[in-house]
N, C-alpha and C positions, 0 to 999 in steps of 0.2 A: 313210518305210518303215513297214511293218507291223509288222515286228519292232521297231521304235523303240517304237512306241505301245504293243506287249505288255511291253516291258523298263519302261516309263514306269508300265503298271499294277502289276506286280510291286514294283518300287519305292515306289511309292506307298502300296500296300498295307502293305509291311515297315515303312514309317517310322509309318504310322499304327498301325501294331499295337504300338509299344513301350508298356508300360503305365507311363505316369510316376506315375500315382498309388500303384502299388504300391510302386514304386524310391524316392520320395522319403519315403512314409510307414514304409517300412522302415528308410529311412537316417536320418531324424530321431527316430522315435517306436517303431521295432522292431513296427510294427502291420501287420496285412495287412489292408487295405481289404476284401478280400473276405469278410472274417468279421467286420468291426466297422461299426457306423454303419448306413447304409443298404445295405450291401455292393456298393456300386456303384465302378466304377473311374473315378471322376472327380474333376475339383478340388474339388466342394462336399464330397463324402463323406472325399476325402483332408484338407481342414481340419478338418472333424467329427472324425475319427477318429485324424488323423495329427498336428494342431496348424497354426499359421498358415504355419509354413516351410513344410510338406509341401503346403499346399494354394496357397501362392503359388506355387511352382517347379512343381508340376502344373499349374496354370492357365496359367501363361507357356510350358512346353513343349508343352502339348496344343494352345495356338494355334500355336505355332512347328511343330508334326509337320502341321497342315492348311496353314500357310502354305508350308512348306518345298518340298514336293511341286511345288505349284503353280509357284512361282517357279522350280523346275527347268525345268519344263515349259515356262515362256514361255522362258526362254534357250537351251533346247537344239532345242523343236521348233516352238514359238511359233505354232502354231494355236490357234483356240478350242476345238477338238475336244480337243486335248491338255490343254489347261487344266481342261476339264470332266470328264476321265477321272482326271486327277491328283486333282483336288479331291473327287469321289464316292470312287475306291479308297482316299485318306488316310481318309475319315470311316467308309467299310466296314472297314479296317483297326481303327481305335478300337473301333467298335462289334463287331467277330467277329475278335479277334486269334487265329491258329491256333496259338500254343504256349499259349494260356490256355484251350483247348479251344473256342474261337470265343463266349465269355463276357466281353464287355467292357463299355465305358461306353455314354453315350448321344450322343455327339458333338457336344456343344453347343459347347465350345471349340475344335475340330477345324474343324467347319464354320464357325465365326466366322473361324478363321484363313485357311481356303480361300477365303473370301470378300473377304478384306482384301487376299489376295494379286490375285486376279482383278480386283477393282473396290472399294477404297476406299469409292467413294461408295455402294457398297451397303449397307455396314455404318453408315456416317453417316445414311443416311436410314431403316433398319430400328430402329437403337439407341433414338432417342426414342420411336418408336412403340412398340417392346417394354416400353419403360418406361411409356409410358401405358397400356397393357393390363394391365402388372402391378398399378398403382395402381388401375386399376380392378376387377380381378379379385380380387386379392389373393394369387393363385396364380402362383409362379415357372414350375412345370412346364407351365399352360395359356397363360400368354403366350409361352414360348419355342416350344412346338408351333404356336399361332396364327403366329406370327412366320415359322417356319420354313415353314410351309405354304401360308402365304398373302402376307405382306408380302415375303418376299425375292424370290418369283417375281416379284411386282408391281413391285417396285423393279428387277430386271433388265429388264422390259418398258419402264419408264419411261426408262430409260436406254437403250433401244435396243440392247442387248447381243445378242452372236450367239445364233441359236437352241440352239446346243450348250450355251452357257451356261443359258440359260432349263431345258434337259432336264436339266442338272446341279441347279439349284435345287430343280424338282420332286423330282427324286429324293431329294437330301438332305432335302427336305421329308417325304416318304412315310417315309424312314428314321426321321427324329424321333417321326414318329406310331406307327411299330413299336416303338421302342424305349421310348416312354413310354406304351405301352398300358396298363400296369397301372396306372401312376400317375393317367393320365385316369380308370381306373376307380374308382378311391377317389375321384375327385373327385367323380365321378357319384354314389357312393354316400354320401357327406358324410365319407367317412374321412380325406380327404386336409387337414392343416393348413393354414390361411393364415399367410401370412409376416407379418402384423399384422392386429390387429384394432382396427374403429372402433368407438367408446364413443358 
């Protein structure tokens, strides 16, 4: 029924909106990640600003908040459309949390968690390709955006998943592009540091 889908969207968005980087950084280091490091609400900045424990727990819980809504959709409604909606709105919640004035993270871990719940093979296919792009370009952000924008939809097509899942993959890829737009601009301008240098 339509109201089940609507409730699923609300739950997925609410779960995705929980700012674990802010919670764990304050818990372990009394640091507000919005004012430290890259000022991003994500696991990387939680580790940079709040320490290893904050970064580790943020990563685990950010993956879980992408996985959880999709798992709920599987056992509750069970249609590909339900899985797709849960995935997209969990990531939207992470990127645009309503109780943080819609200023959230970039959705990398949450997106990975969502696809892990939809079809683990998608993650297994994309992970080594992401690593290859990372080693080739030496830009974490560029490799991540390219993976979500092109490789994930390609993996969904290769595995012959439902068109609703493909639509979710494309939507999440575009969200990743939008959220990383300033980082990509810095790469174009030569202002973004590489993760390692080749001598």
